C-alpha positions in Angstrom: -106.3 101.1 97.7 -106.1 101.7 94.0 -105.5 98.5 91.9 -102.6 100.0 89.9 -100.8 101.1 93.0 -101.1 97.5 94.3 -99.9 96.3 90.9 -97.0 98.6 91.2 -96.0 97.3 94.6 -96.3 93.7 93.5 -94.4 94.3 90.4 -91.4 95.8 92.2 -91.5 93.3 95.1 -91.7 90.4 92.7 -88.9 91.8 90.7 -86.8 92.3 93.7 -87.4 88.7 95.0 -86.4 87.4 91.6 -83.0 88.9 92.1 -82.4 86.2 94.8 -84.4 83.4 93.3 -82.7 83.6 89.8 -79.7 86.0 90.2 -77.8 84.8 87.1 -79.7 86.8 84.5 -79.3 89.9 86.6 -75.7 89.3 87.2 -75.2 88.8 83.5 -76.6 92.3 82.7 -74.6 94.1 85.3 -72.1 96.3 83.5 -68.4 96.4 84.3 -67.0 97.7 86.6 -69.8 97.1 89.0 -69.4 94.1 91.3 -72.2 91.6 90.0 -73.4 89.7 93.1 -73.4 92.7 95.3 -75.2 94.9 92.7 -77.9 92.3 92.1 -78.4 91.9 95.9 -78.6 95.6 96.6 -80.9 96.2 93.7 -83.1 93.4 94.7 -83.5 94.6 98.3 -84.1 98.1 96.8 -87.0 96.9 94.7 -88.6 95.1 97.5 -88.2 98.1 99.9 -89.6 100.5 97.3 -92.4 98.2 96.3 -93.5 97.8 99.9 -93.0 101.6 100.6 -95.7 102.7 98.1 -98.3 100.7 100.0 -98.5 102.8 103.1 -99.4 106.5 103.1 -96.6 107.4 105.6 -93.9 105.9 103.4 -95.5 106.4 99.9 -93.7 109.7 99.1 -90.3 108.3 100.1 -91.2 105.2 98.1 -91.9 107.4 95.1 -88.3 109.0 95.1 -86.8 105.6 96.1 -88.2 103.8 93.0 -87.5 106.7 90.7 -83.9 106.8 91.9 -83.7 103.0 91.5 -84.9 103.1 88.0 -82.3 105.7 87.2 -79.6 103.7 88.9 -80.3 100.4 87.0 -80.7 102.1 83.5 -77.0 101.6 82.7 -77.7 97.8 82.9 -80.3 98.1 80.3 -78.1 100.2 78.1 -75.3 97.7 78.6 -77.6 95.0 77.5 -78.7 96.9 74.3 -75.3 97.9 73.3 -73.3 94.9 74.2 -75.4 91.8 73.8 -72.5 89.7 72.5 -70.8 90.1 76.0 -74.0 89.0 77.9 -74.8 85.3 78.2 -78.3 84.6 77.0 -78.8 88.0 75.3 -78.6 86.4 71.9 -82.0 84.9 72.6 -83.7 88.3 72.3 -83.9 90.2 69.0 -81.7 93.2 69.0 -84.8 95.5 68.5 -86.3 94.2 71.8 -83.2 95.1 73.7 -83.4 98.6 72.4 -87.2 98.9 72.8 -86.7 98.0 76.5 -84.9 101.4 77.1 -88.0 103.6 76.9 -89.8 101.4 79.4 -87.6 103.0 82.2 -89.1 106.5 81.8 -92.6 104.9 81.4 -92.0 103.0 84.7 -91.0 106.3 86.3 -94.3 107.8 85.1 -96.2 104.8 86.5 -94.4 105.3 89.9 -95.1 109.0 90.0 -98.8 108.7 89.1 -99.4 105.9 91.6 -97.5 107.5 94.6 -99.2 111.0 94.5 -102.4 111.5 96.5 
């Protein structure tokens, strides 16, 4: 198994787990009108499922599309954080440029998913 694929699985699984270990930061960046607790729980489970799916050849292709769809689905939270930091508790700790710089990371993560899930 490729190291980068294992890192991809670990990254998404860990990120998903953190939704349950420390849900407050994720709830804070959930844009209205989405229900905060449910959105964080659903996205956390989705990250764990997607992370695990890329590990097995039988589920890897589904994991590819699952994670790409997930990255698209959570993108509004990143936009919300960049455009409305004053409405998000704790966002003031990050420089405004860093909140905007985070946005291009979504497409880069999609490329990472795409590359590591193709055989």
